[in-house]
C-alpha positions in Angstrom: -8.7 41.9 8.3 -10.0 38.5 9.3 -7.3 35.9 10.1 -7.6 32.4 8.5 -6.7 29.0 9.9 -6.6 26.0 7.6 -6.9 22.9 9.8 -6.2 19.3 9.1 -3.1 19.8 7.0 -1.9 16.4 6.0 -0.4 16.6 2.5 2.4 18.5 0.8 -0.1 20.0 -1.7 -2.4 21.3 1.1 0.6 22.7 3.1 2.1 24.5 0.1 -1.1 26.1 -1.1 -2.1 27.3 2.4 1.3 29.0 2.8 1.2 30.4 -0.7 -2.4 31.7 -0.3 -1.5 33.5 2.9 -3.1 31.5 5.7 -2.3 32.8 9.2 -2.5 29.5 11.0 -1.9 25.9 9.9 -3.6 23.2 12.0 -2.3 19.7 12.4 -4.7 17.1 13.8 -3.2 14.6 16.4 -6.4 12.7 17.0 -6.4 9.2 15.6 -10.2 9.0 14.9 -10.0 11.9 12.5 -9.5 11.4 8.7 -7.0 14.3 9.0 -4.8 12.6 11.6 -1.1 12.9 11.1 1.7 11.3 13.1 4.3 13.7 14.7 7.0 12.8 12.2 4.7 13.4 9.2 3.6 16.8 10.6 7.2 17.7 11.2 8.1 16.9 7.7 5.3 19.0 6.3 6.1 21.9 8.6 9.7 21.9 7.5 8.7 22.6 3.9 8.5 26.3 4.9 10.0 27.2 8.3 8.5 30.6 8.5 5.0 31.8 7.6 1.8 30.7 9.3 1.7 29.8 13.0 1.5 26.1 13.6 -1.3 24.8 15.9 -1.6 21.3 17.1 -5.2 19.9 17.7 -5.6 17.4 20.5 -8.7 15.7 22.0 -8.4 15.2 25.8 -4.7 14.2 25.3 -2.3 12.5 27.6 0.7 14.6 28.4 3.0 12.2 26.7 1.0 12.6 23.5 1.6 16.3 23.4 5.2 15.9 24.4 5.8 13.4 21.5 4.7 16.1 19.0 6.8 18.8 20.6 9.8 16.5 20.5 9.3 16.2 16.8 8.3 19.7 15.7 7.7 23.3 16.8 4.1 24.3 17.7 3.1 27.9 18.3 -0.2 26.9 20.1 -2.4 24.1 21.2 -6.0 23.7 20.2 -7.6 21.4 22.9 -10.9 19.6 23.3 -11.3 19.4 27.0 -12.7 21.3 30.0 -11.3 24.7 31.1 -9.3 23.4 34.1 -7.6 20.7 31.9 -6.8 23.3 29.2 -5.3 25.6 31.7 -3.1 22.8 33.1 -1.7 22.1 29.7 -1.0 25.8 29.1 1.0 25.9 32.3 2.7 22.6 31.7 3.9 23.3 28.2 4.2 27.1 28.4 2.3 27.4 25.1 -0.9 29.3 24.3 -4.0 27.0 24.6 -7.1 27.7 22.5 -10.0 25.8 23.9 -12.5 24.4 21.4 -16.1 25.1 22.5 -19.2 23.6 20.9 -22.3 25.8 21.1 -25.9 25.6 20.3 -27.4 28.7 21.9 -26.0 32.0 23.2 -25.8 30.8 26.8 -23.2 28.2 25.6 -20.7 30.9 24.7 -17.9 31.4 27.2 -18.3 34.4 29.5 -14.9 34.3 31.2 -11.3 33.8 30.0 -10.4 31.1 32.4 -6.8 32.5 31.9 -6.6 30.7 28.5 -5.3 32.2 25.3 -8.3 31.9 23.0 -11.5 30.0 22.0 -12.4 28.1 18.8 -16.2 28.4 18.6 -18.0 25.8 16.6 -21.4 24.0 16.5 -21.9 21.1 18.8 -21.2 17.8 17.0 -24.1 15.6 15.9 -25.4 13.3 18.6 -23.7 10.1 17.2 -20.6 11.9 15.9 -17.3 10.0 16.4 -15.4 13.2 16.7 -15.9 16.4 18.8 -15.0 18.6 15.8 -14.4 18.5 12.1 -18.0 17.5 11.5 -19.1 20.5 9.5 -21.6 21.5 12.2 -22.4 25.1 11.8 -23.5 27.6 14.5 -26.6 29.8 14.3 -24.3 32.8 13.5 -26.6 35.6 14.8 -26.2 34.4 18.4 -22.6 35.7 18.2 -23.5 39.3 17.3 -23.9 40.5 20.9 -21.4 38.2 22.5 -18.8 40.1 24.6 -15.9 37.7 23.9 -13.5 37.5 26.8 -10.6 36.3 24.6 -9.5 36.2 21.0 -11.6 33.7 19.1 -12.0 31.8 15.9 -15.3 30.9 14.2 -15.3 27.3 13.0 -17.9 24.7 12.0 -19.6 24.4 8.6 -17.6 27.1 6.9 -17.0 26.9 3.2 -15.7 29.3 0.5 -19.3 30.0 -0.4 -20.5 31.1 3.0 -17.4 32.4 4.9 -17.9 36.0 3.8 -21.5 35.9 5.1 -20.4 34.3 8.3 -17.9 37.1 9.0 -20.4 39.8 8.0 -22.9 38.4 10.5 -20.6 37.5 13.4 -17.7 39.9 13.2 -15.4 37.0 13.7 -11.7 38.1 14.0 -10.6 34.7 12.7 -12.1 31.8 10.9 -11.1 28.1 11.0 -11.9 25.6 8.2 -11.2 22.0 7.7 -13.9 19.8 6.0 -15.1 22.9 4.1 -12.0 22.9 1.9 -12.0 19.2 1.1 -12.9 17.3 -2.0 -13.4 14.1 0.1 -13.0 13.4 3.9 -9.4 14.2 4.8 -8.5 15.3 1.2 -7.8 19.0 1.0 -8.5 20.8 -2.3 -5.9 23.4 -3.3 -8.6 25.3 -5.3 -11.0 25.4 -2.3 -8.2 26.5 0.1 -7.3 29.4 -2.2 -11.0 30.4 -2.7 -11.7 30.2 1.1 -8.8 32.5 2.0 -9.6 35.0 -0.8 -13.2 35.2 0.2 -12.4 35.6 3.9 -10.0 38.4 3.1 -12.6 40.2 1.1 -15.3 40.0 3.7 -16.6 42.9 5.7 -18.5 43.1 8.9 -22.1 44.1 8.4 -23.5 47.1 10.3 -25.6 46.0 13.3 
């Protein structure tokens, strides 16, 4: 069964419905240029609404060490999702003793990672538009068929341009073991829709991988 991450949790309603609907991961965005940005104290307050349940992932873009430490001082994180190069991501994994999932933007099959770089996982998404202000969360989809023959060296999540309407097709084509959604379950930028969260999780759970 495909795992589901709901990223950009920034409200009580979004947190509660993601937990209730059975999300496997909750993502908190600690990048100030994102409309889904949360301060450490806010994320901690949300996370405390249900201490068990989904794993908590913190998303950071080329962060300073003190930025990550400030979050960890405020709340528990199970993993870090990092925008940065492999060496930087590995240094953070070693420094904080937490799994690091590196976000990788791809356009063609040659962009897909071929080695693990001793990290814990990859979040695979489309490259951002040329003038995008953010490296992710732009709804940029991948050409899904390029993932069919990829021999993934680590666990991975498919992200970018996923919605309740297309997630089952994306899983069928790519065989993704996990999917990660943010803008695709929003009614406006940074505003999560409980109905879309429920629909996305249900459709991902019902998906099957197509025979190749």
